[in-house]
C-alpha positions in Angstrom: 128.7 104.5 90.3 130.2 101.1 90.3 131.1 98.7 93.0 134.7 98.0 92.2 135.1 95.0 94.5 132.3 93.1 92.9 134.4 92.6 89.8 136.2 89.9 91.7 133.1 87.8 91.5 133.6 87.4 87.8 137.1 85.9 88.1 135.4 83.4 90.4 132.8 82.7 87.8 135.4 82.0 85.2 137.0 79.4 87.5 134.2 77.8 89.3 131.3 77.6 86.8 132.9 76.4 83.6 133.1 79.6 81.5 130.9 81.7 83.7 132.2 84.2 84.8 128.4 100.3 93.4 129.9 109.8 95.3 130.7 111.9 97.9 133.5 114.1 99.3 134.8 114.0 102.9 133.1 116.8 104.8 130.3 117.2 102.3 126.7 116.0 102.2 126.1 112.5 100.8 126.7 112.8 97.1 124.0 112.2 94.5 124.8 110.1 91.5 125.4 112.3 88.5 125.3 109.4 86.2 126.5 106.0 87.2 128.3 105.4 84.0 130.8 108.1 84.5 132.9 105.7 86.7 133.0 103.0 84.2 136.7 103.5 83.4 137.7 103.3 87.0 135.6 100.2 87.5 137.0 98.5 84.5 140.5 99.2 85.6 139.8 97.8 89.1 139.1 94.4 87.8 142.7 93.8 86.7 143.9 94.9 90.1 141.5 92.8 92.1 140.8 89.6 90.3 143.5 87.9 88.4 146.0 87.6 91.3 148.2 84.6 91.6 146.7 83.8 95.0 143.2 84.1 93.8 140.2 84.6 96.1 141.2 81.9 98.6 144.6 83.4 99.1 143.6 87.0 99.3 144.9 88.2 102.7 143.2 90.7 105.0 144.9 93.2 107.3 143.8 91.9 110.6 146.7 91.3 113.0 148.1 87.8 112.8 148.0 87.5 116.6 144.6 89.0 117.1 142.8 87.7 120.2 139.5 89.0 121.4 139.7 87.1 124.7 136.7 84.9 124.3 134.2 87.7 124.1 130.7 87.0 123.0 129.5 89.2 120.2 125.8 89.5 119.4 124.7 89.7 115.8 121.1 90.5 114.9 120.3 89.6 111.4 117.3 88.7 109.2 116.2 85.2 108.4 112.9 85.9 106.8 113.7 84.0 103.6 116.5 81.9 102.2 118.5 84.8 100.8 118.6 86.6 104.1 118.9 83.6 106.3 121.9 82.1 104.6 124.0 85.2 105.2 124.6 84.1 108.8 122.5 81.2 109.9 123.9 77.7 109.4 123.3 75.4 112.4 125.3 72.4 111.2 126.9 70.8 108.2 124.2 69.3 106.0 125.9 68.7 102.6 124.4 71.8 101.0 127.3 73.8 99.6 126.3 77.4 100.7 125.1 76.3 104.1 128.3 74.4 104.8 130.4 77.3 103.6 128.6 79.7 106.0 128.9 77.2 108.8 132.6 76.7 108.2 133.2 80.4 107.9 131.5 81.2 111.2 133.4 78.5 113.0 136.7 79.5 111.4 136.2 83.2 112.3 135.3 82.4 115.9 138.4 80.3 116.3 140.7 82.8 114.6 139.5 85.7 116.7 138.9 83.7 119.9 135.3 85.0 120.2 131.8 83.6 120.1 129.0 84.8 117.9 125.5 84.9 119.3 123.2 85.1 116.4 119.9 86.8 117.1 117.3 85.9 114.4 114.8 88.4 113.2 112.0 87.1 111.0 111.8 90.0 108.6 113.1 90.2 105.1 113.1 93.9 104.1 110.0 95.2 105.8 108.5 95.2 109.3 109.8 96.2 112.7 113.5 95.3 112.6 114.8 98.9 112.4 112.2 100.0 115.0 113.5 97.3 117.3 117.1 98.4 117.0 116.2 102.1 117.2 114.2 101.6 120.4 117.0 99.6 122.0 119.7 102.2 121.2 117.6 105.2 122.1 116.8 103.6 125.4 120.5 103.2 126.0 120.4 99.4 126.0 123.4 97.4 125.0 121.4 94.6 123.3 123.3 94.2 120.0 126.8 94.5 118.8 126.4 94.1 115.1 123.2 94.9 113.1 122.6 93.4 109.6 119.4 95.0 108.3 118.0 95.9 104.9 119.9 98.8 103.4 117.0 101.2 102.8 115.5 100.3 106.2 118.8 101.0 108.0 119.4 104.5 106.6 116.6 106.2 108.6 118.0 105.1 111.9 121.5 106.1 110.7 120.1 109.6 110.6 118.7 109.2 114.1 122.3 108.7 115.4 121.9 105.1 116.3 125.2 103.9 114.9 128.9 104.4 115.4 131.2 105.9 112.9 132.8 102.8 111.3 135.8 104.8 110.0 136.9 105.5 113.6 137.1 101.9 114.6 140.1 99.5 114.4 140.4 96.6 112.0 137.9 97.7 109.3 139.8 98.1 106.0 137.3 99.5 103.5 139.9 99.4 100.7 139.6 95.6 100.6 137.7 94.0 97.8 135.0 92.5 99.9 133.6 96.0 100.7 131.3 98.0 98.4 133.3 101.2 98.2 130.6 103.0 96.1 128.1 102.8 98.9 130.6 104.1 101.4 131.5 107.0 99.1 127.8 107.8 98.5 126.8 107.8 102.2 130.0 109.4 103.7 129.5 112.7 105.6 132.3 114.6 107.2 134.6 111.7 106.7 132.3 109.4 108.6 130.4 106.3 107.6 127.7 104.7 109.7 126.7 101.7 107.6 128.5 99.5 105.1 127.6 96.9 102.6 129.8 94.3 101.0 130.3 90.6 100.2 129.1 89.4 103.6 125.7 90.5 102.2 124.9 87.7 99.8 121.7 89.7 99.1 123.8 92.4 97.4 124.7 89.9 94.6 121.5 87.8 94.4 119.5 91.1 94.3 121.1 92.5 91.2 118.3 93.1 88.6 118.9 91.4 85.2 116.9 90.4 82.1 116.3 86.8 81.4 115.4 85.6 77.9 114.3 82.4 76.3 117.3 81.6 74.1 115.7 78.7 72.3 112.6 80.8 71.3 114.7 83.8 70.4 116.8 81.8 67.9 113.6 80.3 66.4 111.9 83.6 66.1 114.9 85.6 64.8 117.1 83.2 63.0 118.8 85.9 60.9 119.3 88.4 63.8 122.6 88.7 65.7 122.7 87.0 69.1 121.5 89.0 72.0 125.0 88.6 73.4 126.6 90.3 70.4 124.0 93.1 70.6 125.0 93.7 74.2 128.6 93.6 73.3 128.2 96.2 70.6 126.5 98.6 73.0 123.2 98.3 71.0 121.0 96.7 73.7 118.5 99.5 74.4 114.8 99.8 75.3 114.1 100.5 71.6 115.9 97.3 70.6 113.9 95.3 73.2 110.7 96.8 71.8 111.7 95.8 68.3 112.0 92.2 69.4 108.7 92.2 71.3 106.5 93.7 68.6 106.5 90.6 66.2 106.2 88.0 69.0 102.6 88.3 70.0 100.4 85.4 69.0 96.8 84.6 69.9 97.7 81.1 71.1 94.4 80.4 72.8 92.4 81.6 69.8 89.9 83.7 71.8 90.6 86.9 69.8 91.9 88.7 72.9 95.4 89.5 74.1 95.4 87.7 77.4 96.9 85.0 79.5 97.5 81.9 77.4 98.8 83.9 74.5 102.5 84.5 73.6 104.1 87.9 74.3 107.5 89.4 73.9 107.8 90.6 77.5 106.2 90.2 80.9 105.6 93.0 83.4 103.4 92.9 86.5 100.1 94.9 86.2 100.7 96.9 89.4 103.6 98.4 91.3 106.5 96.1 90.9 110.3 95.8 91.3 110.4 95.4 87.6 110.3 99.2 87.6 113.4 99.4 89.6 115.2 97.2 87.1 114.4 99.5 84.2 115.0 102.7 86.2 118.5 101.4 87.1 119.2 100.0 83.7 118.3 103.3 82.0 120.4 105.3 84.6 117.5 107.5 85.7 118.5 109.6 88.7 116.0 111.9 90.2 118.5 114.0 92.2 121.9 115.2 91.0 124.4 117.2 92.9 125.5 120.4 91.2 129.0 121.9 91.2 128.0 124.5 93.9 127.0 121.6 96.2 123.3 122.2 95.9 120.9 119.5 94.6 118.8 119.6 91.4 115.6 117.6 90.9 115.6 115.8 87.6 112.3 114.0 87.8 110.9 116.2 85.0 114.1 116.3 82.9 114.0 115.5 79.2 115.8 112.2 79.9 113.3 111.1 82.6 110.3 112.0 80.4 111.8 110.2 77.5 112.2 107.1 79.7 108.5 107.2 80.5 107.6 107.5 76.8 109.7 104.5 75.9 108.3 102.5 78.8 104.7 103.4 77.7 105.5 101.9 74.3 107.0 98.8 75.8 104.3 98.2 78.4 101.1 99.4 76.8 101.3 99.4 73.1 101.2 96.7 70.3 100.7 93.8 72.7 104.4 94.0 73.5 103.9 93.0 77.1 101.9 90.5 79.0 100.6 92.1 82.2 99.3 89.9 84.9 99.2 90.0 88.7 102.2 87.7 88.9 104.9 89.2 91.1 108.1 88.1 92.8 109.1 84.6 91.8 105.9 84.0 90.0 107.1 86.3 87.3 109.4 83.5 86.1 106.4 81.3 85.4 105.8 83.1 82.1 109.1 82.0 80.7 108.9 78.5 82.0 105.5 78.2 80.4 106.8 79.7 77.1 104.4 82.6 77.3 107.1 85.3 77.1 110.5 85.9 75.4 111.9 88.4 78.0 111.3 88.8 81.7 113.0 90.8 84.4 113.9 89.9 88.0 116.8 89.7 90.4 119.6 87.3 89.7 118.1 85.0 92.3 115.4 84.3 89.7 117.6 81.6 88.2 116.3 79.4 91.0 112.9 79.3 89.3 114.1 78.4 85.9 115.9 75.2 86.7 113.1 73.1 85.2 112.6 75.2 82.1 112.6 73.1 79.0 114.1 75.7 76.7 117.6 77.1 77.1 117.7 80.5 78.6 120.2 83.3 79.0 120.9 86.3 81.2 121.8 89.8 79.8 122.0 93.3 81.3 119.0 95.5 81.5 118.8 97.6 78.3 120.1 101.1 78.2 117.8 104.1 77.6 119.5 104.6 74.3 122.9 104.1 72.6 124.1 107.5 74.0 124.2 105.9 77.4 127.9 104.8 77.7 127.5 101.8 80.0 125.0 99.2 81.1 123.8 100.0 84.6 122.3 97.8 87.3 120.3 98.5 90.4 120.6 95.9 93.2 117.6 95.4 95.4 117.5 98.1 98.2 116.8 95.3 100.6 120.3 94.0 100.5 122.0 93.8 103.9 123.8 96.8 105.4 126.0 96.4 108.5 126.2 98.9 111.4 127.4 98.9 115.0 125.1 100.6 117.6 126.5 103.4 119.6 125.5 101.5 122.7 127.8 98.6 121.9 130.4 98.2 124.6 132.9 96.3 122.4 133.0 98.3 119.2 136.5 97.4 118.1 136.0 93.8 118.8 132.8 93.9 116.7 134.7 95.7 113.9 137.2 92.8 113.9 134.4 90.3 113.6 132.8 92.2 110.8 136.1 92.4 108.9 136.9 88.8 109.4 133.5 87.6 108.4 133.5 89.7 105.3 137.0 88.6 104.3 136.2 84.9 104.8 132.9 85.4 102.8 135.0 86.7 99.9 137.3 83.8 100.1 134.9 80.9 100.6 131.2 81.7 100.8 130.8 83.7 97.5 132.5 80.9 95.5 130.1 78.4 97.1 127.1 80.7 96.3 128.0 80.9 92.7 128.7 77.2 92.4 125.2 76.5 93.3 123.1 79.6 92.4 124.5 79.8 88.9 124.2 76.1 88.1 121.6 75.5 85.3 121.4 75.0 81.6 122.9 78.4 80.9 126.1 77.4 82.8 127.1 75.6 79.6 126.6 78.9 77.7 130.0 80.5 77.6 128.6 83.9 76.6 126.6 84.1 79.8 129.8 84.5 81.8 130.7 87.7 80.0 127.2 89.0 80.3 127.4 88.5 84.1 130.7 90.4 83.9 128.9 93.3 82.3 126.0 93.1 84.7 128.1 93.0 87.8 130.4 95.8 86.6 127.3 98.0 86.1 126.0 97.7 89.7 125.6 101.1 91.3 123.7 102.8 94.1 121.5 105.8 93.5 121.0 108.3 96.3 117.2 108.3 96.0 117.3 104.5 96.3 119.6 104.5 99.4 117.6 107.2 101.2 114.2 106.2 99.8 112.3 106.3 103.1 113.6 109.7 104.0 112.8 111.1 100.6 109.3 109.8 100.4 110.2 106.7 98.5 110.6 108.2 95.0 111.0 104.7 93.5 107.5 103.8 94.7 106.2 106.8 92.7 108.0 105.4 89.7 106.5 102.0 90.3 103.1 103.5 90.4 103.6 105.3 87.1 104.6 102.1 85.4 101.8 100.2 87.1 99.1 101.3 84.7 98.6 103.0 81.3 96.7 106.0 82.6 99.4 106.6 85.3 102.1 106.3 82.8 100.4 108.9 80.6 100.3 111.3 83.6 104.0 110.8 84.5 105.1 114.4 83.8 102.5 115.9 86.1 103.0 113.2 88.8 106.8 113.7 88.9 106.4 117.6 88.9 104.4 117.3 92.0 107.2 115.5 93.8 109.9 118.1 93.3 109.3 120.3 96.3 108.9 117.5 98.8 111.9 115.6 97.6 114.2 118.6 97.8 112.9 119.5 101.2 113.5 116.0 102.3 117.1 116.1 100.9 117.7 119.3 103.1 116.5 117.3 106.1 119.0 114.5 105.4 121.8 117.0 105.2 120.6 118.7 108.5 120.5 115.3 110.2 124.0 114.5 109.1 125.2 117.9 110.4 123.6 117.0 113.7 125.5 113.7 113.9 128.8 115.6 113.2 
C-alpha cells in the first residue's frame, strides 16, 4: 500500500535541494495488506497528478471556505514534544532563524489569523511510549472536555480508537481527505463502516523522517567494488535484494585491529544491533512481510509460517549470523550511525532522520531503499516508524467542526511551507550534491506503506516485537518457525477482537 500524497515530496526535493528529489472497504473490517506492492501502479500514476502542477506546493489550494471564521475560539491541541522530531510538529515559540522552527511558527500564526482562532498547545513529554494515550483515554472516559485535537503516536492511538474515545472524522465539516497532505492509505486501512477515527498526513513530520532506509558508505563501496555497477543502478534495475546485500557484505570483513577475532574495531559489511531493534522493522517492511492477509471471503489468514516468511528468516540468518557479514553491537538508535562515521561498516539501516548523524562523516555516503526479499518482489517497500503522529478528535470535544477546520488548515499549510523547510535542512549534507540520491528518495517515498499488524500492534500482541526478538540473536533466529507458529492462534483471536470493537463503535 502506498501513500499517494507523499509523492509530492519528491517534486519538492527536485526543486529545493538541487537535484534531490501508505486497504479496506466501506462497511468492512479494517483491511489487511495483501502485498503492498500491488498498488504500485496507482501510486506511480498519482505522482503526475499531484506534483508537477503549475502552482506547485506553495500554490496548492485547500477546500476550506474563503470566508471561514471560527469566531475567536480557542482550540486545545495536545501533542508530543519528547524529542526534536515530535516537538517540531507543533511547538515553535518564536522566530529564531532556524528554518523549520520558523516555518512552523509562521504556519501556526497564519492559520490562527486565517481561521480567527487561537491554538492552545498542551505539551506532553512523551515520544512514542509512556502515558499519553492513558491520559487522553482517562479524560474522555470521564466525560471531560480537556482536549480538542490529539496528536499521538500512531500505534499508541489505535488502542484508544477501539475504546470509542474519538469522533468519526468522516462526519465532520472541512476535512478533505482527498487532498495530497493526507495519507490516504492509512485511512483506507483503518476505515470501518465508512468511518475513520484517526488520520495521518503531512502535518506529521515524523511520518517522513521515520521512513526506514539504508545508508551506505559510497566512497568505500567504490573503492571495494570498482568494477561493480553503482548501487543506484542496481536499485534502478530492480536487482537490489537481500541476496545482493549479502554478496557485497561477504568480502568486506577485515581484521583491522589484528586480534584474530571478529569484533568491534574490525571492518564489516553491515551493522545490526545485537538485541531487539527497529532494524528489524526496516527489513520486514522492505521485504514486504505481512503476517495477516485478508482473504476473498473476508476472513483473515495468518502468514507468519508461510514459505515467504520462513525464507525471509533464512536470508536474514545468513546476513546477520554467517561469514562475518554483520557487526553486532549494543549500539541502538542514533548510535547505529557511528559505525559508518567511523568507517567500520559499509551498510547500515535507520530512519531517514539518521542523516542528522552523518553530517560530519568524512566519506561520501548515499541513501537507497531497503532491499527486496528477492527479484520476484515487484516494488521496493518501506515501513515508516509506527511512532509517527496520528490525529484524532475526542468525542468529548465541544467544537468538533472548528477543530476539523484547524486540522485541515494546519495540514494544508504544512504541505505548502513546512515540508519544504524540513527537506531544505534535513536533507542537506554531502549527498545533496549526489544527483542519484534524489531518485532513490523518490523510490523510497513511493514505497511507503502501512501494514495492519504494524498499525494495530498493541492490540495484536505486538507481532513486530516478536520479529525483533527473532532477529535479535542467532539461536532465536534458528527457532523462528516454531516461534511464529505459536503466535498464530493469539494473533487471529486478537484480530477478531478488533473487528468486534469496531462493530461496537458502529
